[in-house]
N, C-alpha and C positions, 0 to 999 in steps of 0.2 A: 504494500500500500504506500509506504513512504517513498519507495523507489519511483513509483509512478508520479508522485507529487514532485519529487526532485527533478525528474525528467521534464515535467511540465514547466517548472521554473527555469530550467535551462533553455527551453524552447520559447519562453515568453518574449525575450527581446527579438527573436526572429519573426514571430507573429506580429509584434508591434510595428517593426520596420516594414513588413509587407503591407500592413494596413495603411501605414503612412504613405507608402508608394502608390497604393491604389487611390488614396485621396488626392495626392499630388497630380496624378494622371487625369483624374476626373476634373480637377480645378483647371488644369491646363486646357483640356478639351472645351470646357465651358467658356474660358476666355477666348479661345480661338473661334468658337461658334459665334460669340457675340461680335467679335471683330469682323468676321465674314459677313454677318448680317448688316452691320453698319456700313461696310464698304460696298455692299450691294445697293445701298441707297434707301433702305427702309427707314421709316420714322422711328424715333426713339421709343415711343409707347409700344409700337409693334415689336420692336427688338426685345424690350423688357418682358412682354407677355410670352414671346416665343422662348426666351431663355429660361423663364420660370416654368413654362410648360414642359420643356424638354430637359429639365435639370435632373440628372441621374441620382443626385444625393437626396432629393426631396422625399421619396418614399421611405428611405432609410431613416432620415431625420424625423419624419412623422412617427415612425414606429418607435424610435428610441425615446422621443419626447412623450409618447403616449404611455409608455411604461414608467417613465420617471415622474410623471405627474401624480401617480397613485400614492 
């Protein structure tokens, strides 16, 4: 039992850095998507709506905040 817990704590930094990498890639894609929409000539209101609608972190954020409000 304690060996499994020890193994988990050894793997915890690897898991944390992978999650940070996923967040970094997602944020970079969101910035690039916004930039392409602005360069295509869309109005700012439309750009904001599209970026919020296609935000990949929104469902995850809603799920995490739903459980943290309890």
